C-alpha positions in Angstrom: 132.0 108.0 123.5 133.5 104.7 122.4 130.9 102.8 124.4 128.0 104.6 122.6 129.4 103.5 119.2 129.7 99.9 120.4 126.1 100.1 121.7 124.8 101.4 118.3 126.6 98.6 116.4 125.2 95.8 118.5 121.7 96.9 119.7 119.0 97.0 117.1 116.0 96.7 119.5 114.6 98.7 122.4 111.3 98.8 124.2 109.4 102.0 125.2 106.2 102.3 127.1 103.5 104.6 125.8 101.0 105.4 128.5 97.5 106.4 127.5 96.3 108.3 124.5 97.9 106.0 121.9 97.4 107.5 118.4 97.6 105.8 115.0 97.3 108.7 112.7 99.5 108.5 109.6 98.9 111.8 107.9 102.0 111.8 105.8 104.8 109.6 104.7 102.5 106.7 103.7 104.2 104.0 101.8 103.0 103.5 98.1 101.2 100.2 98.2 102.3 99.3 94.7 106.0 99.7 95.7 105.4 97.6 98.8 103.7 94.8 96.8 106.9 94.5 94.9 109.0 94.2 98.0 106.7 92.0 100.2 103.6 90.8 98.4 102.1 88.7 101.2 102.5 91.4 103.8 101.1 94.1 101.5 97.8 92.2 101.6 97.5 92.8 105.4 97.7 96.7 105.3 93.9 97.4 105.4 93.2 94.8 108.2 96.2 95.9 110.2 95.3 99.6 110.0 91.7 98.9 111.1 92.9 96.7 113.9 95.5 99.2 115.3 93.0 102.1 115.1 90.8 100.2 117.6 93.5 100.9 120.3 93.4 104.7 119.8 93.3 106.5 123.2 94.3 103.3 125.0 97.5 102.2 126.7 100.0 100.6 124.3 103.6 99.3 124.4 106.0 99.5 121.5 109.0 97.4 120.7 111.3 99.2 118.3 113.5 97.0 116.0 115.8 98.0 113.1 116.9 95.4 110.6 119.2 95.8 107.6 118.1 93.2 105.0 119.0 92.0 101.5 117.2 89.5 99.4 118.1 85.8 99.7 117.8 85.4 95.9 119.9 87.3 93.3 118.0 90.5 93.5 120.3 93.5 94.2 118.0 95.5 96.4 118.6 96.0 100.1 116.5 97.8 102.7 116.4 99.1 106.3 113.2 98.0 108.0 112.4 100.1 111.1 109.6 98.3 113.0 107.4 99.6 115.8 105.8 96.4 117.0 102.8 97.0 119.2 101.8 94.9 122.2 100.0 95.0 125.5 101.0 93.8 128.9 98.9 90.9 130.3 97.3 93.1 132.9 95.7 95.0 130.0 93.8 92.0 128.7 90.6 93.9 129.7 91.3 96.1 126.7 91.2 93.1 124.3 87.9 91.9 125.9 86.4 95.4 125.7 87.2 95.5 122.0 85.9 92.0 121.4 89.4 90.7 120.6 91.2 87.5 121.7 94.1 88.3 124.0 96.0 85.2 122.8 96.2 86.8 119.3 97.6 90.0 120.8 97.8 93.3 119.0 99.7 91.7 116.1 100.3 95.1 114.3 103.6 96.7 113.3 104.2 100.2 111.9 106.9 99.5 109.3 109.1 102.3 107.9 111.1 101.2 104.9 114.4 102.7 103.5 116.0 101.7 100.3 119.7 101.1 101.1 120.6 99.5 97.7 123.2 102.2 96.8 126.0 102.0 99.4 127.3 105.4 98.3 124.0 107.2 98.9 122.1 108.1 102.0 119.2 105.6 102.5 116.1 106.7 100.6 112.9 106.8 102.8 110.1 105.0 101.0 107.3 105.5 103.6 105.4 103.9 106.5 102.6 101.4 106.6 100.7 99.3 109.2 101.1 95.6 108.7 100.2 92.3 110.4 103.3 91.5 112.5 103.2 87.7 112.1 102.8 87.8 108.4 105.6 90.4 108.1 108.1 88.5 110.2 107.4 85.2 108.4 107.8 86.8 105.0 110.8 88.9 106.0 112.8 85.8 107.1 111.8 83.9 104.0 112.7 86.6 101.5 115.5 88.4 103.2 118.8 87.8 105.0 119.3 90.1 108.0 122.7 91.8 107.7 124.8 94.1 109.9 126.2 95.9 106.9 125.7 99.7 106.8 
């Protein structure tokens, strides 16, 4: 049991393979775009494009890299968040899917399903704010500029 606890403390990333019938439906728990614009304004601008892009892969083979980051603003803002990322990607042998969709394999899927939890109050359970599809490169760039990744719980 002690090993599992240590594993949970140090591992924030795991890959899983989704074979066939990938589905992008977000029927509920969508993140309020106005709230997201206040948290990450640049990334919020990529929602529509990222959603359309990932929907092109519905029914196809897709891989997911799951990452969880606890973050706090680098400036004096008090808010802190838990970002749960599902970063989508394809194996090189699936480049045919990119070509069939008219996409450049060098760009890749470049879409992340981001779930955000407000962890500002350390005495309360994290508050789930919602999920949204975003451009992965824009998100990661903005996250590292605005936030410091922490290991605090």
